[in-house]
N, C-alpha and C positions, 0 to 999 in steps of 0.2 A: 504494500500500500504506500501512498505518498504521505510521509510524515512531514508536515509543514505547519508553520505558525505565522501569523501576521507580525510584521517587523516591530510594531509598537506594543506587542503582547509579551508579558514577562515569561521567562522560561518555566517558572514554577506554575504559573497559571496554565501554560500550554500543556505541561505534563499532567496536570490534574484533569484535562479534558480529553486525554487519549481514549479513543473508543476502539472497539473491536474492528477488524478490517471490514470495510463496506462490502456489500454483496453485489454491487454492480459498478461498472465503470463510471456511470453518471454520478454516483455518490462520491466519487473521488475528485470531482471537479470543484472549483470555487476557491475561496481563500485569497482572491486578489486584493491588493491594498493600494494606497496612494504612494507618493514618492518615499524613498527610503529615509530612515532617520538615523543618521550617524552610525551606520554599520551595526544594526541591532542583531544581525545573524551571527551566531557563535562560530568563530574561526575554528576550522578543523572538525566541527561537528555538523554544521549546516552550510548550505549553499543558497545564495540569493539568485532566484530566477524570476524575472518579470514581477518584482515587488513582493515576493514571498520567500520564506525561508524553508528549505527542504532538508530533512535529516539525512545525512550521507549514508549512515549505516542501515536505516530502517526504510528508506524509500525504495520500493521495488517496482512500483507501477506509476507512471506519470502520463496521464491522458488529459491533454488540454485541447483536443480536437474540437473543431466546430462541426456543424452538420450542413447538409445541402440547404436546408431551410433557414438555419441560423448559423452563418459563418462565425468562426471564432474571432476574438479581438486582439490576439497576439500580433504585435508589429515589431519592426526592427529585425536585427540579426539574432540568430541562435547564440546565446552566450557560450563562450568557450568553457566556462566553469561547469557546464552541463556534464562535462567529462569526469567530474568528481563523483557523480552518483553511480559509483561502480557496482552497486547491487541491483541496478535497474534490470528488470527482465522485459518490460514493455515501455517504449517511449513513443507516444502518439501525439503529434502536433499538426495533423492534417487539417486542411480547410481553414487556414488562418491567413494572415497577411505578412508572413515572414519574408524578409529579403536577405540579400548578401549570400555568402558562401556557406556550405555545410562545414562546420569546423572539424579539423582533423582530430581534435580531442575526442570526437564521438567514438573513435576507435578504442578508447579506454574502457568502454562499457562492454566488457567481454562476456557479461552474463546475459546480454540482450537476446531475447527470443523474437521479438517483433519490433520493427522500426518503421514508423509511418510518418513521412514528411510530405505527403502528396498535397496537391492543390494549394501551393503557396507561390511565391515569386522568387524562389531561390535561384541563384546564378552560379557561374563558375563550374569547375569540374567536380566530379564525385571523388572525394578523397580516397586515396589508396588504403588509408588506415581502416577503411570499412572492412577490409579483408581480415582484420583481427576478430571480427564478431562471428566466430565459428559456430556459435549456437543458434544463429539466426535461422528461423523458419519462414519469416515473412519480412520482405524489404519492399517498401512502397515509396517511390520517389517521383511518381508520375505527375504530370500537369505542373511543371515548373519551367524554368528557362535554363536548365543545365546544359553545358557544352562539353566538348572534348570527347575522347574515346571512353568507352566503358572500361574502367580499370580491370586489369587482368586478375587482380585479387578477388574480384566478385566470383569468378569461375571456380574458386576454391571453396566456396561456402556450400558444401555438399549437403547440408541439412535443409536448404531452402526448399519450400514447397510453393512459394508465391514470390515472384520477382516482377515488380511493376516499375518500368522505366519509360512508359509511353508519354507522348505529348511533351517532349523536350527537344533539344537541338543536338543530340548526341551524334557523333560522327565515328568513322572508322569501320572496321569489319567485325562480323560475328565470328569469333575464333573457334577452332575445333574443340577447345577446352570446355565449350558449353555442354559437351557430352558428359562432363563430370557431374552435372547437377541431376542425378538420376532420381531424386525425390521430388522434382518439380511437378506440380499439378497445374499451375497457371504461369504463363510466360507472356508478359506484355512489353513489347519493344516497338509498338506502332507509333507513327507520326514522329519520326526522327529523321536523321540524314545518314543512315547507315548504308554502306556500299558493299560491293563484293558478293560472294556466294552465300547461300544458305548452306552451312557445312553439313556433310552427310552424317556427322556425329550427332546431329539433332535426333537421329533415329534411336539414340540410346535412352531418350527421355520417355520411357514406356509408360510412365504414370501420368503423362501430360494430358490434361483435359481441355485447356484453352491455349491456343497459340496465335498471338497477335503480332504480325510483322508488317502490317499494311502501312502504306504511305511512307515509304523510305526510298532509297535509290538502289535497292538490291538488284544485282544484274549489271550494275555500272561499276567500273574499276576506278575511273577518275571522273570527278564531278566538279563543275564550276559553280561554287556557291555564291558568287558575286553577281551583281547586276540583276537581281530580282528573279533568279532562276527558280526559286522555290515558291514563286508567287501563287501558282495554281497547280497543285499536285495532279498528275495524270494528264496535263495538257501537252501539246506538241512542243511547247516552249521548254517544258521540263526535259523532254527527251533530247532536245537540241543542246541542252546544257551539259549532257554527258560527253566528256571529252573522249573517253575510251570505254566502250562497252565490254562486258566480260567475254563475249564471244569473239572479240578482236585481240585478245591477249592470252598468253599461256598462264596468266596468274589466276584466272577464274573462268568458269563457263556460264554462270548466270542461270542455271537450270534448277528446277525443283528436284531435289535429290530423291531417288526412288526409295531411300531409307525412310522417307516420311510415312510409308506404309506400315512401319513398325509401331506407330503410335496408336495402337488399337483402342486405347481409352479416350482418344480425342473426340470431343463433341463439337468443337468450334475451330475452324481453320481459316484465318483471315490473312491473305497474302496480296490483296489488291493494291493498286497504285504504286507499283514498283516497275522495274524494267527487266523482269524475268523473261528468259528465252527458252527455246526448246519445247519439247512436248510435255503434256500432262502425263505423269507416270501412271502406268496401269495399276501400280501398287496402291494408288489412292482408293481403289475399290475395296481395300482391306479395312478402311476406316468406317466400319459399319455402325459406329455410334454417332457419327456426325449428324448434326441437325443444321449446321451453317457452314457453307463452303463458298468463299468469295475469292476468285482469282482474276477479277476484271481489271482493266487498265494496266495490262502488261504487254509483252510482245511474244506471247506463246504461239506456237505453230503446231502443225500436225492435226490429227483427228481427235475428237472427244472420245476417250477410251470407253468401250462398251461396258467395262467393269464399273463404270459410274452407276450402272443400274443396280449394283449391290447395296447402294447407300439408301436403303429404304426408309431411314429415319429423317432424311433431309427435309427441311422446311424451306430453306433458302439456298438457291444455286445460282451463282452469278459468274458468268464467263464472258461477259461482254467486253468490247473494245480490246480485242486481241487480233491475231492473224490465224485463227483456227480454220481448218478446211475440212473437206470430206462431208459425209452425211451425218445427220443427227442420229445416233444409234437408237434402234427400236427399244433397247433396254431402258430408255428414259421413261417408258411407260410403267416401270416398276416403282417409280418414286411417287406413290400415291399420296404422300403427306406434303408434297410441295405446295407452297403458297406464294412463292416468288421465284420466277425463272427469267434470267436475263442472258440472252445469246446475241444481242445486237452488235453491229459493227464488227463482223468477222467475215470470213470467206466461205461460210458453210454452203453446201450445194446439195443437189439431189432433192428427192421429195421428203417432206416431213412425215415421219412414220405415224400411221394412224394410232399407234399405241399411245401417243401423247394425249389422246382423248380420255385415257384412263385416269388422268390427273384431276380428279373430281374436286379437289380443294383449291385448284388454281383458277383465279378469275381471268379467263382468256380475254375478256373485253376491257381489262384494265391495263393500259399501256405502261404503267409503272410496275405493276406486279408481273406482267407478261410482255416481254419485248423481244422480237426477233428481227427488228428493222435492219436494213442495210446488210443483206447477205445475198446469196445466189440460189435461194431455195426455189424449187420448181413446182409448178402446178401439176396435178390438182392438189389443193390444200384440204386438210381434214376439216370437216364441217363444223367441228367444235370451235374453230378459230374464226372469229368475225372477220369479214373481208376488210373492214376499215382498220383492223389492228394487225394487218400483215406488214404494213409499211412498204418501203421500196425494196424490191427484189430484182436483181440483175439476172434475167432468165436467158440471156443470149447463149450461154454455154450449157444449157440444160441438156442432159442425156435424152430425156423425153420431153420435147417441147410441143405445145399445143397452140396453134394459131387459128383462132376462130373455129375451133373444133375440127379442123380438116387436115392440118399438116403435122405429122409426127416424125420425130427423129429417134432412131434406136442406135445407141452407142454399142459398137461391137469391138471386142479386143481381139488381138491376134490369136488364132487357134479356134477352139470349139465353143460356140455360144448357144445356150439353150434358151430360145425365145418363144413367145407367143405373139400373134398379130391379131388380137380380137377386134378387128375393124371390118365394117362394111366397105368393100372395095369395088370400085366401078369395073375394074378388070382384074379378077383374082389370079390370072395366069402367072406362072413363075417368071416368064419373060417380062411381063408388065411390072410386077412387084419388084423384081431384082434387076431388071434391065439386062445389060450385057454382062453383068456380074463381075465388074472390075474388082479385083482383090478378093473374090469369093470363089472357092474351089468347088463347093458342093453344098447341098441342102438335103437333110435326112429327116423324114417324119416317121411315124409308126408304120413300118412295113413298106414304105415308099421312099424314093430318093431321086435326086436329079444332080447331074454332074455338068460342070461348066467346061465345055470343050471349045476353046477359042471364041467365046462369046455366045455360043449356042448351047441351050440347055437340053441335055439328053438324059432320059430316064423315065421311071414310072410316075414320078411326081409332076403333075401337070398344072394343078391349081392349089392356091393357098386357102385352107379352111380356117375361118376365124376361131373355131373351137379347138383346133389342134395345136400342139407344140412342135417345134422344129429345131434341129441342130443346124446351125449355120457355121460353116468352116471358112475362116478368112486367113489371108496371108499377111495382114497388117491391121493395126487399129484403124477404125473407120466409123462413120456415122451413116446409117441407112435411112434415107428419107422416104416416107410413105404417106400418100394422101388417102384419107378415108374418114369414116365416121365411127365412133365407138358403138359397139353392139349393145342392145339392151341385155338385161340379165337373162340369158337363154337357158333352156333345159339341156343338161349334159346327160347323154345316154352312154354309160360305160359298161364294157363287157367284163366278165370275170378275168382277172389277170392284170396285165400291165397296160395302162392307157396313157398316151402322151398328149397332154392337153395344154390349153392356154388358161389364163385367168382374166375374166372380163372387167373386174372392178378397177375404176380409175384411182381409188384410194386403197392403199395397202390394208390388208385385214390379217389379224393374228391367226395363226394356224388353228388354234383351239376354237376360234369363232367362225371359221370359214365354211364349215359343213353343217347342214341341219342335223339336229340331235337324232332324228329318227333314221338317218342313214349312216351316221358316223361309225357304228359298229361294223359296217360292211367295208370300211376302208382300213386296210392294213398299214399302209405307209404312203408317204409322199416324198419324192426326191426332186430337188432342183439341181442347178449347176453347182456342184461342190458342197451341197447341204442336203440334209434329209431329216425326217421326223417319223417316228414309229408310234402307232396308236396302241397303247397298252391299257386295255379296259377303260377307255375314255380319257386317259392321260396321254397327251402327246409328249414324247421324249425325243430329244435330238437337237440338232443345230439349225434346223429350218424354223425360224420364228414367225414369219409372216409370208403371205402370198402377195405378189405385186403385179401390177399391169406391165405388160411387155415381157414378162418372164414365161418360160415354159416349165411344165412339171410332169413327172411320171406319177400317176396316181394308181396305186396297186389295190385292187379290190378282191374280196372273196366271194362275190356274187355279181350278177348283172344288176345294175342300179340306174335309176334316173333321179336327177335332183337339180336344183338351182343353188348356186353359191349364196351363202349369207354375205351380203356386201356391207358397206360401212355402217349402215343404219341399224343393223341387227347384230346380236351377239349370242353366243351359246350360254346356257345356264348350267350345263352339266359337264362340259369338257374343260380340262385344265391342261397346263403346260409345265414341263420341267426341262431346263436346258441340260444337255449332255454333249460333251465334246466327242463326237463320233470319229472313229478312224475310218475314213472313206478313201477308196482308190481314186486316182485321177479319172474324171468322167469325160465321156465323149459319145459319139454315135455307136461306138463299138462296145460300150459298157453292157455287160450281162446283168440285166435288171434283177433277174431271179436270184443270182448269186449275191448281188448287192443287198437285196432285202433280207436274205438269210444271214448275211454278215451283220446287218443292223439288228436283227432279231436276237442274235447271239450276244451282241454287246449289251443290249438293253436288259435281257433276262439273266445274263451271267455275271454282271458286275454291279457294284454299288453305283448309284446315280449321283455324280457330283453336280452341284448347282454352281456353275461358274460363269464368268463373263464369256461373251461370244468371241471366238478366235477369228482372225482374218481369214477370208476365203482366198485361196490362190487365184490370181487373176489370169495367169497364163496356163494353158493346157497344151500338151505336145501336139504338134501339127499332125493331122490325120493322113493316112495313106490316100493316094489320089483316086483309087478305085475301091469301092466297098460294096458289100452285098448285105441287104437288109433281111432279117429274119423276124418271125413273130416274137414279141416280147422285147424288141429293141436291140437284139443281137446283130452285129454287123461283121461280116467276114469279107475277105478279098474275093473278087470275082466280077462278073458283069452285072449291070443293073437288071433286077427282075421286074416282072409285072407285079402289081399288088396282089397279095395272097388273101384268101379268106381268113378271118380271125377265128379264135377258138369258140365263137358262138355260131359259126357256120355261115355268117353273112359277109359279103364283100364290104371292105372298109369304106369305099366311096359311097355305098348305099346306106350306111349306118344312119338311122334317124337320130335327130338331136332333140 
């Protein structure tokens, strides 16, 4: 407790009023007096602080903090004689009007457990003598005007569980020695002028719950602090004031270290308004306790990792104002607790996954809570997003572009592409749809194929059926432009076995929602290009998460069935999905679908089902042979092109009713 007396009170009177230790901190406040009277404090026994006398031996707690509502009245500098209260365990002077430097004599208080000096007007550097306070568990110096580097001695205080240095003007780098503070639960270094890397040793802090590094210059090696460079954090002016970025020197790389994924107790990660570069590490998906993730206003590149879908407790996800590219992963639909999503001012492309409509707590019409402006996202857009909140989207490079509902572009990579063309075509002939076939070697459907021989199409495939799927074999990356109108939701009549089909929905649909409940039990598996899913008693298991317009799919059935797909406006009430990283062979028109399905069946039934993030699908598939022979079930062998054979229902494929 704080043993103190008024300076005009006799020692005998003071001793007669000694009470038992108060039961709350607030009871320990008070006792302020007017101006000192001729040194009434007893030398060697008491210390004068702010007009009061404190007993050196018996004062263990000194709490003169103000509150947010009622700031304290302490002014001037912290007296150097405070270092004489050597038995102090708690010193709390927060939310006052203290000025000047922190006296080095504070390092004499070696019994201190908590030191709170936040929300004052303290200046100068943090004294290195603070490293003497080896019993400290809480150090709060935030919201002052402290300058200079963080003293290295702080990184030796291994008992700290709370380190608050935010809202100052601290410079220098975060050293690897930060990894020594293994007991930290809260680390606040935001709103300073720190430069350099986030050290990988930060991954040692496995007890950390809150990590604030926002509004610094992390990712910058040399920074010009003159000329108003710090006037507007996150502005282009701030970036221009970086003389040397980390990725321009061997001294640092400026990336978010993958070791950040070790912080499994973290529930808040705030790295915004820095100059961090590189990709978002996939290990961020290990932080499953996160409710707040803010990486905006950096220079991050690459794709949003699909592992982000593991963070099902997220309420706030802010990735705006970076240089992120690629598609929004469909796993984002797992984040059903999201209330704030910012992806604006990036280079995101492709279609928005319809799974985003699973985010029932996200107000899509609120441009502050939901913002995807200034990207390259392609139509069609999920119906849950109001048209007036899409903002500007640069659609010139869209893989599938729609111009007045007539002009479509299908992006094809070198090798084998499994596509569907669910369009009403004025002329469905192969020669009309594919022209002279520049850079296209062949097209293979279910039991039919056509080969390009010097610009002339030869084979049993004569016309493109909008309900069928096709393998298109190309010699280089290209965009295939087709004019047509999207088909209505037609009836698909599938035979027992392997059916190569298209998908008619303009909006992607989750695999577990795509098929009506009354026919799902008749569908064994679905395989796309490099991905597949197996239906195990109503639970879809595999790497195929959704069906998309423009893609082709093998649908394997155990009976003849007729159905219409559930498109974006409907969903299943009984089917579910679990992700499994299947081991699949490289796929093409020569893939044996029966063996593929049996391999998937064995993996699903014979191994535990890991629920993990989606792994990237290989983009390139080996170039096919120039001549192939189609067989029932999708098997292709070398030989001449056959005529279309009857399927295993006894009907000719061309005559199959839809």
